[in-house]
NUSERO-157833 format. One record per residue (C-alpha): residue in three letters; x, y, z. Coordinates in steps of 0.2 Angstrom, whole numbers. Example, Ala and Ser with C-alpha at 12.3 -4.5 7.8 and 13.67 -1.06 7.14 Angstrom:
2
ATOM code     u     v     w
ATOM  ALA    62   -22    39
ATOM  SER    68    -5    36
//
This chain:
266
ATOM code     u     v     w
ATOM  MET   320   462   215
ATOM  SER   325   445   204
ATOM  ASP   311   442   190
ATOM  ASP   315   423   193
ATOM  LEU   313   421   208
ATOM  THR   297   410   211
ATOM  TYR   288   401   225
ATOM  GLY   297   386   221
ATOM  SER   313   393   218
ATOM  TYR   311   402   234
ATOM  LEU   304   388   245
ATOM  ARG   315   376   235
ATOM  ILE   302   365   231
ATOM  PRO   312   352   220
ATOM  GLU   325   350   233
ATOM  LEU   310   345   247
ATOM  LEU   300   335   235
ATOM  SER   319   324   232
ATOM  LEU   322   320   251
ATOM  GLN   308   306   251
ATOM  GLN   321   292   247
ATOM  CYS   311   276   252
ATOM  ARG   322   262   257
ATOM  SER   315   245   257
ATOM  VAL   307   235   243
ATOM  ASP   290   226   240
ATOM  PRO   295   207   233
ATOM  GLU   279   205   225
ATOM  THR   281   224   214
ATOM  GLY   299   229   217
ATOM  ARG   294   245   222
ATOM  PRO   296   253   240
ATOM  GLU   284   249   254
ATOM  HIS   270   261   253
ATOM  ASP   270   267   271
ATOM  GLU   285   271   271
ATOM  THR   284   288   260
ATOM  LEU   271   291   275
ATOM  PHE   283   289   289
ATOM  ILE   298   301   280
ATOM  VAL   286   313   276
ATOM  ILE   279   314   294
ATOM  HIS   296   313   302
ATOM  GLN   305   325   293
ATOM  VAL   288   338   295
ATOM  TYR   292   335   313
ATOM  GLU   311   338   312
ATOM  LEU   304   356   303
ATOM  TRP   292   360   317
ATOM  PHE   306   358   330
ATOM  LYS   316   367   321
ATOM  GLN   305   381   323
ATOM  VAL   301   377   341
ATOM  LEU   318   380   343
ATOM  HIS   320   397   335
ATOM  GLU   301   403   345
ATOM  LEU   311   396   362
ATOM  ASP   327   406   359
ATOM  GLU   317   422   356
ATOM  LEU   308   421   371
ATOM  CYS   325   419   378
ATOM  ARG   330   436   372
ATOM  HIS   315   444   378
ATOM  LEU   316   437   396
ATOM  ASN   334   443   394
ATOM  ALA   331   460   390
ATOM  ASP   318   463   404
ATOM  ALA   302   460   391
ATOM  PRO   293   445   397
ATOM  SER   276   453   388
ATOM  ARG   282   450   371
ATOM  GLY   288   432   374
ATOM  THR   271   429   376
ATOM  HIS   269   429   358
ATOM  GLN   283   415   355
ATOM  LEU   273   405   368
ATOM  LYS   257   406   361
ATOM  ARG   264   402   343
ATOM  VAL   273   387   352
ATOM  LEU   256   382   359
ATOM  LYS   248   382   342
ATOM  ILE   262   372   334
ATOM  LEU   262   358   348
ATOM  LYS   243   355   342
ATOM  THR   250   351   325
ATOM  LEU   263   341   333
ATOM  VAL   247   331   339
ATOM  ALA   237   331   324
ATOM  GLN   249   324   314
ATOM  LEU   249   308   324
ATOM  ASP   233   306   320
ATOM  VAL   238   303   301
ATOM  LEU   254   294   308
ATOM  GLU   240   284   316
ATOM  THR   231   277   299
ATOM  MET   245   266   295
ATOM  THR   242   249   304
ATOM  PRO   255   236   315
ATOM  LEU   257   227   298
ATOM  GLU   259   240   288
ATOM  PHE   273   246   300
ATOM  ALA   281   230   300
ATOM  SER   283   228   280
ATOM  PHE   296   241   282
ATOM  ARG   300   242   297
ATOM  PRO   318   230   296
ATOM  PHE   323   243   283
ATOM  LEU   325   256   296
ATOM  GLU   340   247   302
ATOM  SER   349   257   318
ATOM  ALA   339   272   315
ATOM  SER   327   281   327
ATOM  GLY   319   295   332
ATOM  PHE   326   291   347
ATOM  GLN   343   299   339
ATOM  SER   334   317   335
ATOM  SER   346   329   341
ATOM  GLN   334   345   338
ATOM  PHE   324   335   350
ATOM  ARG   338   332   361
ATOM  GLU   340   351   360
ATOM  LEU   324   354   366
ATOM  GLU   325   343   380
ATOM  LEU   342   354   386
ATOM  LEU   332   371   382
ATOM  LEU   320   364   396
ATOM  GLY   333   358   406
ATOM  GLN   327   338   406
ATOM  PHE   342   333   396
ATOM  ASP   351   315   401
ATOM  VAL   369   317   397
ATOM  THR   372   300   393
ATOM  HIS   363   304   376
ATOM  LEU   376   314   370
ATOM  ASP   382   298   364
ATOM  LEU   366   292   353
ATOM  VAL   373   307   342
ATOM  GLU   392   304   343
ATOM  ARG   393   301   324
ATOM  ASP   386   318   321
ATOM  PRO   400   331   324
ATOM  GLU   391   345   320
ATOM  ALA   374   339   329
ATOM  ARG   386   333   345
ATOM  ASP   394   350   343
ATOM  ARG   376   359   345
ATOM  LEU   371   351   360
ATOM  GLU   387   353   369
ATOM  ARG   383   370   366
ATOM  ARG   366   370   372
ATOM  LEU   373   360   387
ATOM  ARG   382   376   394
ATOM  GLU   367   388   391
ATOM  PRO   354   393   403
ATOM  THR   337   386   400
ATOM  VAL   320   394   397
ATOM  TRP   317   391   417
ATOM  ASP   333   399   420
ATOM  ALA   330   414   408
ATOM  PHE   312   417   418
ATOM  VAL   319   415   435
ATOM  ARG   330   426   433
ATOM  TYR   321   439   425
ATOM  LEU   312   439   442
ATOM  HIS   327   441   449
ATOM  ARG   331   458   442
ATOM  ARG   311   462   446
ATOM  GLY   316   462   462
ATOM  PHE   307   446   466
ATOM  ASP   315   434   480
ATOM  ILE   325   421   472
ATOM  PRO   338   409   481
ATOM  ALA   356   409   475
ATOM  SER   357   392   475
ATOM  VAL   343   392   460
ATOM  LEU   353   408   453
ATOM  GLU   369   400   450
ATOM  ARG   364   382   451
ATOM  ASP   374   371   436
ATOM  VAL   365   372   420
ATOM  THR   372   354   415
ATOM  LEU   360   346   427
ATOM  PRO   340   344   425
ATOM  HIS   329   357   436
ATOM  GLU   326   354   454
ATOM  PRO   308   361   462
ATOM  SER   312   375   474
ATOM  SER   301   378   488
ATOM  GLU   307   396   490
ATOM  VAL   303   397   469
ATOM  GLN   286   393   475
ATOM  ALA   283   405   485
ATOM  THR   287   418   476
ATOM  LEU   277   412   460
ATOM  VAL   260   410   472
ATOM  GLY   265   428   475
ATOM  ILE   265   434   458
ATOM  TYR   249   424   455
ATOM  ARG   242   435   468
ATOM  SER   251   452   466
ATOM  ASP   254   452   447
ATOM  PRO   241   448   434
ATOM  ALA   255   453   419
ATOM  LEU   267   440   426
ATOM  MET   253   427   430
ATOM  GLU   249   425   412
ATOM  VAL   267   422   409
ATOM  CYS   267   408   421
ATOM  GLU   252   400   414
ATOM  LEU   256   400   396
ATOM  LEU   274   393   402
ATOM  THR   262   381   411
ATOM  ASP   251   377   395
ATOM  PHE   268   372   385
ATOM  ASP   272   364   399
ATOM  GLU   256   354   396
ATOM  GLY   255   354   378
ATOM  PHE   272   345   376
ATOM  MET   269   331   388
ATOM  GLU   252   328   379
ATOM  TRP   262   325   363
ATOM  ARG   274   316   372
ATOM  TYR   258   306   378
ATOM  ARG   247   304   361
ATOM  HIS   267   298   354
ATOM  VAL   267   282   369
ATOM  MET   251   278   363
ATOM  MET   256   278   345
ATOM  VAL   271   266   347
ATOM  GLN   262   257   359
ATOM  ARG   249   255   344
ATOM  THR   259   251   331
ATOM  ILE   274   241   339
ATOM  GLY   267   236   356
ATOM  THR   279   231   370
ATOM  LYS   293   228   358
ATOM  GLN   310   238   358
ATOM  GLY   311   253   346
ATOM  THR   322   255   330
ATOM  GLY   338   259   335
ATOM  GLY   337   247   351
ATOM  SER   329   263   362
ATOM  ASP   315   255   371
ATOM  GLY   299   259   365
ATOM  ALA   285   266   373
ATOM  ALA   294   259   389
ATOM  TYR   308   272   386
ATOM  LEU   295   287   381
ATOM  ARG   284   283   398
ATOM  THR   299   290   407
ATOM  ILE   300   306   398
ATOM  MET   285   311   405
ATOM  ARG   288   324   419
ATOM  PRO   284   341   416
ATOM  ALA   297   356   414
ATOM  PHE   292   367   424
ATOM  ALA   289   358   440
ATOM  ASP   287   374   452
ATOM  LEU   273   381   442
ATOM  TRP   265   363   445
ATOM  ALA   267   363   462
ATOM  ILE   259   378   466
ATOM  ARG   242   373   459
ATOM  THR   238   367   479
ATOM  SER   241   383   486
ATOM  PHE   227   394   481
//
């Protein structure tokens, strides 16, 4: 054991605290605009949580692929707690008024959360990715490589329905052999199988309910994000040329549509 290891060196605190580099300049004081630091910290923390969510969902897929869905419930429960934290962070960001955001917004130039490659990875893992968004990271070859790799990989839902198939449940070939580069489409056959699971398999029903909880939590964060953007910039175009709140409303759709469709069957 090294005697040189400390809390600060293990977590690389000096490097971490040096990453909040403001670009704005207050014309009166010559210092950065006060609220830019908050804006940077919040978004850097988001990216750290996105990294952890991807880490947990990848582990969930590994458990499903190993026919151990009950072990994956731990990952889903953890991600649900993280989603609550992501929503709570918006409460902090909303302490910044539109005037305070406007004080440094021009300094963001073409930078936008629209370009978050990790958020795009999450969309891919959930089967909700728009392939045209690959162009958003064209100036970051490493990020584009990650997205293209994920684009060719099965999603969380693919891993789940393939597990069900191995368990002997009726999953159509069109679902099992679908083109994973395309968004998910609901399946009436899968929905019939899910209804049967809810009526006969409590352990698998719990997995289904946790997936639904995750979907609801993810949509809750997206909704709160929409309202935060609208509260801050109204109907203006978002930074980086995105459509701001109007764009965010278009992504208010569930990742696991079949789990929502069966709610009328009971």
